[in-house]
N, C-alpha and C positions, 0 to 999 in steps of 0.2 A: 930682818924684814921691815920694810918702809910701811908707812901709813896706807898708801894706796893698795899695797899687796896685801895688807890685813883686811881692808875692806873687801877686796876681790874674794879672799879665802872665806871670809864671812858669808857674802852672798852666795858664792859657789856651795857653800855648805848646806844652804837651805834647800837644795835639791835632794840631798841624800842623808840629812842629819838623823832619820829615824833608823839608819843601819847601826847606830850607836845605842845598844841596848840600855846603857846607863843614862844617856840623855833622854831616851824614850821614857824610861822609868820616872824621870823628874816630872813629867807631865801628869803622872797619876797623883792624886790627892792622897798625901801621907802625913802622919804625926809622928815620925821617928824622932824628931829633934826637940819634942815637947820637953820641958816647958820652953815656948818660943820667946826667949828673953831679949834678944836684940831688937826685934820687931817692937817691942814695948818701951825702950828707952826713949827718953825725951830728947829733943833736939832744937837748937836755936836757928831761926831764920831772921837775920838781922837782930832786932831786939825782942822779937815774939818767941815764945816757947811753944812747941808743938807737943802734945802728950804722948804720941808715939810716931813712929816712922812710916806709917801708911797714908798715902795720898789718894783720894779719889780723883781719877783723872777726868778731864772734860769730855762729855758725851754729846755735844751737839744738841742743846736743849731747845730745838726749834718746835714751833706750834705749841709752846707751853706758856704763852703770854697773850695779852690781849692785843689788839691791833696796833696799839700805840706803843707796845712792848713792855707793859707793866706785867711782871711775873704773876701768874696765875695761882690759884690754890693748888692746882695740880703740880705745878712747878714747886710751890713752896713745900708741900707734903712729900714730894719726891726727894728733894734734898734733906729735909729734916729726918726722914727715915734712915738715911745713911748716916747722919749725925748720931742719931740715937744707936745706931749699929756699932759706934766705937771709933770711926775713922778720926785720925788726927787732924788731917787738912782736906777739906773739900774745895774742889775748884769748880766753877761753873762752865758751861759750854761757852762757845764763841758769842761775844757780845759786840755788835758793830759800835763803832764810835764816829764813823763818818759816812753815814748812809748817803748824804746829798753829794758825796765826792765820788762814790762808787756806784754807779747806776744799776749794777747787778744785785744790789743787797735787796732793795724794796720793790714792792708791787708798784702798779702804775698810780696809785693814790697816795703814795708815800708811806703806806703802811707795809708790813711784811711778816715774815714767819719768825723773826728772831726776837728774843727779849732784848731790851734797849735801856740806855742810860741817857741817851742824847736827844730824846723827843720832847719831853715835858716833865716838869717836876713831879706830875702826878705818878710817874713810874717808880719814884723813889721809895714810896711805902713799901712796895713789894720786896724791894732789896733790903730794907731795914728789917722787915720781918724774917727774911731768910737769915740774915746775920745774926739777928737776937735769937732765933731758934737753934742755929748751929751753937752758939755760945752757951745756950742753956745745957747742952749735952757735952760741953768741954771741947767741941770741935772749933777750928778756925775755918774761916771761909774766905777764898780769893776769888775775884773775877777776872775771867780771861778776856782781855781786850784785843779786838781784831780791827786794825785800821782799815781793812779792805780785802776782798777776795781776789780782785784783778781777774787774770785770765782764767781763773778756776771757778769764776762766778757764772751766774745763770746768764746765758747768751740771749735769752728772751728780751732782754732790755733793748736789743735792737728793733724787734718787731713791735714791742708793747710801748717803748718810750722814744723810738728812734734815736737812741744813743748807743755808741759803741761802748763795749767794755774797756776797762782800763788795764794798765800794766805799767812796767818800769820802762820798757820799750815797746817797739812794735812787735807783737808776738801773736801766735796763734791762740785762740780760744781753745780750752781743753775739751769742752763738749763738742763743739762744732769748729774743727780746725779752719774752715773756710772763713770764718768770721775773724777779722783782725781785732786785736786790742791796741787801744792807742796808748802812748807814753803820756804820763802826767808831767806837768812843768815843775820846776824846782820851787816855785811860789806855792803850787798845789801841795807839794810835799810838805813844805813849811806849815801850811794849813792843816794837814792831816795830823802832823806831829803835835801841833798846839791843841788839837781837838782831843787827841790821845791824852795828852797831858792834863787837860780838863777832866776827862773821864776818871783819870786816876785820882784827881783831887776830889772828885764827887764821891768816889768810892770811900776815900779816907773819911770824908765828912759824914758819910752814911753808916760809918762803924764797921764798914767791910775791912777785913784784916791785911789784905795786900793785893797787889795786881799781878797778872800773868799774862806776858805777851806771847801772842800766837805767832811765833817767827820760824815755823817749820813747814814741811810737805808743801811748799809751793804757793802759800797764800801772798798777799801783797807785800808783807814785810819781808819775806823770802825773795820775792821777785825783785825787790830793790837791793837786797844784800847778797845775792848769789850770782856770780857771773855767768851762768847758765841762761838767766833771764835778762839781767842788766847789761844792756849794750849801749848804754848812754854814752855820747862823745863830748858832751859839754856840761858845765855847770857842777856844783858841789856834790850832786848825787850820782855822778859817773863813777865815783869810788864806791866799791861795793859794801863798805863798813859805814859810811857817813850817815845814812838814814837811820840806821838802828842806833847808832852811837847818839846822834842828836835827839833821838826820841826818848832814849833812857836818861840823858841830861835834862831834857824838858820835864819829864815826869819828876825827876829827882829835885829839881827847882820847885815844883809845885807841892810836893808832899813832904819835903824835908829829908834829913838824912836817916831817919829811923822807921821808915815805912818800907816794908818788904816789896821788892820787885823780882819777880820770877819769870824766867825767859825759857820758852820751849824751842828748841833747834834740832836741826838734823846734822849730824857730823858730816855727812856727805849725802847728796842726791842718789849717789851710787848708780847713775845712769850708765856710765862706761862699765862699771862692774856686772850691771844687769845685762845690757844689750850687745856689749862688745862690738863687733863689726857693724852690726845693724844700726848703731848710733850714727854712723857716717853715711848710711846708705838710705834709711827711711826718710821720707820727705818731712814728716812732723818732727822726727827726732833729731835730725842732724843740725837744726838751729840751736840745739841746747848743748852742744858738744863742749862748751867752755865751763862746765861746772865747777864750782868752788871746790878746791882741794881740801883735804883733811887739815894740811898745815895752814891754809888760809882761814879755816874755820876756827881752829885753835887760837890763832892770832886775834881773830875777831872776837872770841869769847873772852880772851884775857882784856881786850880793851873795853868790852861791854861791862866787865866787872869794874875797871877804872872808873867807868861812867856812872856806875851805880847798881849793877845787877847783883842780886844776893843768891840765886840759885838757879840751877839749870836741870831741865830734863833734856835727854838726848836719845835720838834714834837715827834711823837712815831713811832715805827714800823720799818720794814726792809722788804727785798725781800720776806721772807717766808709769811709775811702778807702785800703784797704790797699795798692793798687798804688804809693802814693807812697812809704812807707818802704820798701817791698819791691819795687823798680822791675822789671817784667817785660821781656820781649824788645821790647815795643812802645815803652818809654820811651827818652829820648835819652841818648847818652853824655854823662858828665860831669853827671848829672842835677842835682846840688845844688851845683854849683861857685859859682853866684851867691849861694847862700844862705851858703855858707861865707865867701864875700868880704864880703858884708853885716856879718856878725859881726866879721870881722877888722878892717874899717874902724871899726866902733864901738869895738872895744876899743883900737885905736890912738888915736882921736880923745879917748877918756876916759883914755888912759895907764893902762890896767888891767893890774897886774902881779900875779903870784902871790905867795903868802906867803913865798917865798924871793927875790923882788924880780926876776923874769924874766918875760919875755913868756909869756902863756898859749897853747900851741899850739892852733890850730883845724884840725881834721881834715876834709879833703874826703871826701865819700862819694857812692857812686852811679854804677856802670857806669864805672869807670875802668881796665878791663882792657886798653885800648890803651896800651902803655909811653909813646909819644909824647904822648898826652893827659895821663897822669899826670905826665910831666916838664914839659909845658907849664904845667900847673896850679901846679906848684911854683916854676918859674922866673918866672912871672907874679905870684907870691905871692897867688894867690887862696885858698890854704891853705898850711898849715906841713907837713902830712903827708898821705898818701893812704891810704885803706882800701880793701883788697881782701877780699872774702868769697868769692863764687862763683868768681872767678877763680882763687883758690888751692886750691879743691876741684877745679877742672877741671885745674889744673896746679901742684902744689905746688913745682915748681922755677921758677916764674915770676920770681922775684927773681934766682936765680943765671943764668937765661938771659938776662935783660935785661943784666945786669952783663957777662956774657961775649959780648955781642953775638950772640945766637943766638935772636933774636926770632921767626924764621920757624918755629922748633921748639916755639913756645908752643902748647899745646893750649887752644883758647879756649872760654869759656863760651858757651852758646847761649841762656841766658836763660829757659829753659822752666820751671824751678822745680821740675820733676817728681822730680829725685833729691834735692833739698835741701829747701827750704821746703815742698814739697808733702807730704813724708813725715811732717811733725809731727802732722797731723790723721788719719793712716790707720795709726798704730802702728809706723811704720818709724823708722829713724835716718837722719841726713843722709848721703847719698852724692852721686853725680855721674852725670848722663846721658852724659857723654862720657869720663869717666875711670873704668874698672871697678874700680880699685885704692882709690878714695877711700873711706875708712872699712873698707876690707877689707885694709888694710896688714897686719893680724894674720893674715890668711888666705892672701894672696898675696905672696909675696917680690918685691922689685924684680927680681931676677935671674930669668930665665926658665929652666926646666929644659932643658938641652941634649938632643938626640935622639942615640941611639946609631946608628940606622939611618935615614938620611934618606929620606923617601918623596916621590914625585912626586904633588903635590896640585893639583887646580883648583878654583878658588873661583869660582863663577858669581854675579855680582851685586856691583857696586862701590859699594853703598850703605854707611853706617857699619858695619853688621854684617859684610859681606864684606870691606871694607878692614881692619877690627880684626882679623878672622880671618886674612887673608892676610899683614898685617904681622906679627903674632905669630908665626904659623908660619915665615916667613921668618927672623926673628930668631933662631928656635930651631935653624935648620940645615936646615929642609925645603926642596925644590925646588918653588916655588910659582908658578902662573900664575893671574892674576886676569883674568877674562873678563867684558865687559859691552858691551851694545848701544849705549851712549851714548858720547860722545866724551871724557868725563872721569868721574872718580869723584864720587859724591855721591848717586846713587840718587834717591829721591823729594825729597830735600832740593834738588836743582837746581830742582825746581818749587817746593817750599816756601819757598825764599829768595827768590822773586820780589817779593812785597810789600815796599816799601821799609822798613816797620816790622820786618821779619825780617833786618836787616843782619847780625846775629850769625851767622846760618846761613852767610853768605858766607865769614865768617872761618873756620868750621868745614870748609867745602868745600875752601878753599885749604889748610887743614892736612892733609886727608885726602890730597890730591894731592901734597902736599909729602912726606908720609910714604912714599907709594909710590916716589917718586923717592929719597929719602934713604936708603932701605933696599934699593934696587935690586930692587924686586919686578917680575918679568915681567908686563906687561900687554898684553891685546889688547882695545883699545877698538873700537867700531863693529862689533862681531863678535856674531853670534848663535850661540850655542853649541847644539848638538843631539847626540844620542846617537852619531852616526856619527862626527862630528868628534872628540869626547871619546874614544871607543872606539879610534879610530885612533892616539892619542897613548900610550895604555896608561897611565893614571893609576892610581896605587894607591888614592887617595882622592879623592872628589869632594864638594864642599860646595856645596849650592844655598842661595842667599839671594837669590831672585829677586822679593821683595817682594809687592805686592798688585795687585788690578785693581779698578776702581770697580765698585760695585753699581748697577745700573740698575733701579730699581723697575718692576714690571708695571703701569704707568699708561698709559691711552689718551692717545696723542699723544706718547709719550716718544721716538719715533723721529723726530719732525719735525725739519726742517733747523735750526730756530732754538733746538733744545734740545741742549746741550752739557754735558760733565762739567766739574767744577771744575778738573781737571787740564788739560783741553784748554784751558779759559780762561787759566789762569795761563801755560801754555807758549806760548800765542799771543795774549796780551792786547791787544797793539795792533791785531789783526785785529778785535777786538770793542769797539773804543772808541767807536763812533758811533751806537750804538743809544740809544733813549730812555727806555724803561722795562724795567728790569732785575729780575729776580726770581731769588732765590738760594733753592734748596730744601734745606733741612738745616741745622740750628743747631749743628753740631759746631764744632771750632776751624777746620777748613778752610772751612766755610761762612761763619762770621763773619769770617774773614781776608779772603775774596773780597769780601763786602759792605763791609768797611773799605776795601779798595782802590778799589772802585767809587765809594764816597762821597767818599774824600778825595784820590785820585790821578785820577780820572776825573771827580769832581764831578758824579756822575749820581744821579738818583732811583732809590732801591733799596728792594725790599721783600725781607724775610727771613721764610721760612716754616718753622716747626719744628712737628712733630706732638706732641712731648712738651711738659711744662709748662716746662722750663727749658732755656736755651742753654748749650752747653759743660758738662754736669753732671759731667764726670769730670776737669775741668780745675783746677789749682791756683787757689785763690781770687783770688790777686793778678793773674794773668794773665787770669781770667775776668772779673772786675770791671773791669779796665783797659779790655778790648775791649768789653764791654756799655756801659759809660759812654760811651765815644767813639762807638760806633755811634749811641747815643741822641743825643749832641751834634751828630752830622752829620745827624740827621733821618731815619735808617733807620727805615722802618715795620717793627716786628717783630710778627709774628703767631705766638704760641705756641698750644698746643692746636688746631692747625689742620692739617688733612690735605689734600694735593693729590688731587683726584679725576680732573681730566683737563686736558690742554693742547691748547688751540685755537690757530688761526694768529695771533691777535692779543691773546689773553687766556687766563688759567687759571682753572679752576673749583675752588672750595676748600670743605671743610666745616669751618666754624670754630665753635668753643665760644665763645658770648658770655656765659658765666655770669660773674657778679661774683667767683665764687670762683675763677677762673683767675688764677694768680699774675702779678704785675707783671713782665714779662720785662726791664724796665729798672732794676730794684731791685738797687742795689749796696752797700748799707750792712749787710746781714745775709747770713752765707754759707749755702751749702747744706750740710746735716749729712751725714756719712758715713752710708752706707745702713745700717749695722749699729747706728745709734744712733736710738731711738725719741724723737720729739718728741710728748709727749701733747697739745700744744696746736695741733698742725697741722691745718688745716681740710680737709676732704675736698673735692675738686674736683667740683662738680655739673656736670651737663651742659645746656646750652641751645643746641643745635647749629642753625646756619642756614647756608645757602649763600652763597657770596660770589664774586664775579667781580672779578678784579684784571687790568688792562691789563699785557701782557708781550709785548715783541717780542724778548727774549732771556731764556730760562730756563736756569739754570746749576744743575746738579744736583750736590750735596755730601751724598750719601745713603749715605755709607760705603763701605767697602772689605773685599773678601774675599781669602783667601790665592791667590796665584799659584803653585800647585804643580804645574803641568802637566809642566814639565821634569822635576821631581823624580819624578813618577809614572813617566814614560816611561824615565827613567835606571833606576829601580828594576826595572821591568818587564823591561828588556833587560839587566839585570845589567852595567851599563856599567863598573862598578868593583867592587872587592872590598868597599869601605866607601863608603857613600853617606850624607850627613848633610844634612837639611834644617832650616835655622835662620833665625832673624829673622822679619820679617814673612810669609815664605812659609810659616812653620810657625804663626804666630798674629799677627794684625795688632796692633801694639803702638807703642811710642814709641821714640825714639833711646835711651832709658834701657834697655829690654830688649834691643834690637838689639845695642848694643855690649857688654853683659854676655854675651850669647849667643855673640858672634863672639870674645870675649877668652877665654872659657871653654873653647870647642872649640879655639881656637888654642893655648891653654897646655897641653892635655892629649893631643892626638893625637901 
């Protein structure tokens, strides 16, 4: 099997990987391989020695610096928390080195959202503090240098600065394809290369341990070094390798032979493997059909080592298939271990050594948060090191807990991207859905404030919000009772974790229940709380976190027996496995996940109806595009701009907009813009309404949820306790992110 066939097989496998029970099991957090010895072996990168083989990956530390780019206390505390947690090597998020050359980087006044090295010497002290702090805990610190964003940068530079975004050639901007990106000249390329080398020299002078080049997933370095983007006809940089090689040589010249240079690369953009025939048919995609082959990438990597690169991490994909380099909750554990192994085998066969005569470490990336999986990857030599990004946001003590054989205490990532990647486009900074202290270490101390006068507190509802509140209150010294009508903690996650692709939710459910046991929280499961029972105990404080209830739209036929809610379907899915024509109403996350389950697990014909123009409009692009792509791959009939009018015994009646201006609901190569950004090229959706009839013997409603505040209102009316708080989804329907933060804040302050 040749390389391209291997890439095709890997990408195709992302559709049905969960059918392999062994692979599915690797996504569960286990400690069968303890003690985890391979993970804690030291390793050399160039001349520096790392104490273990765990790397904290770059997590886009935007909005964590002042306007000039000096790292703030928030950013400093964030990194030092992970260093204290035992990580061998910490890498920063993307740090611009040529803001003046890429107008998409900065705001109108030359400031921006990124930490920087290139603005003023006053930024240096922040970087020194981070490096010194990491060293105090025995961790090394590398800065990720990004010479430019190019075509994947913010296109508002056109409206705010009257400047076109840049790229290697004339290209379409990713966010707004109607905006062209202009090619940069060879002289500008040399200027950017020299600025990158200067930034590397600055890093060395600041006692930072190495530099890390952002050469993957479609940023400017890749635009210059991948033939999908580089269509230059003249000059030195028409050859896809020269820009990257010249950059490494320039860095090596400035920092000397013994300063580590780490390079992030994708083995293939995998556009052909992802889109197949669509690559030559879709207007935006067809200009990218000349992607760099695996053979070309391997040859380029070999030459990069000759120029001075000491280490690589390697994955697949770019912005047009963004779920690959940023694997969401539906992607398999150990996503790119096969890719790392391909590179290791090539390097071994070619006897490729670094400029100091040692093997070049290849780092495995992609959903390696199960310690046994990470250990297995190292023992089997699929990779030389493992990169953890989101798992270290969820639990900065991941490494220390594995070493101490306290794996059950690891707080697991749930892969929703809402606290980390999803923040980059909406003006936030990276934090975490399951860890309320992540990137708030400067606000919340690790030690909880003790209480002077313990209170008797009831928490009603054992979802993420209720459990977080109960455990936090208990740790502070309160007398806490957690009450829930279900048999264990998890709340709506017990339902949400039923689709196989949501395997990470099961880890989090296990964690929540272990926390209750570990901290000796009094629990009353399978108990319906009411005002009489609560009043009889005499609680000082009652906290209601009772979640939501499904919204049932007022549609003719909605009460028929073959009409159920998505919650009812998921909780009793085997009961509904033998129907023929399924219709899911509602293109939210829940509706799409139900349609995915029907298509892949049940192998059933499915129609998905959404009244709006887009599916999952509020969801992080990576997760959204993954789901839409695989629904399309499975043949799900997606009807957007379509309203359900009535439900009959064997069919439904729809009012559908057939206008050609209706957006393609299967489009996954251009993102939805944030609602506060105006796209002047966006076409107005016209109406061409026709009535449709669709066969349906089971109709599943995923039409939203409203607050379930009935108990709270009753408790408030009867003054059941002196203080009553309503938090989480029963206050405002949200995500795990908001629920956990609410539970932690209330638990920390009462």
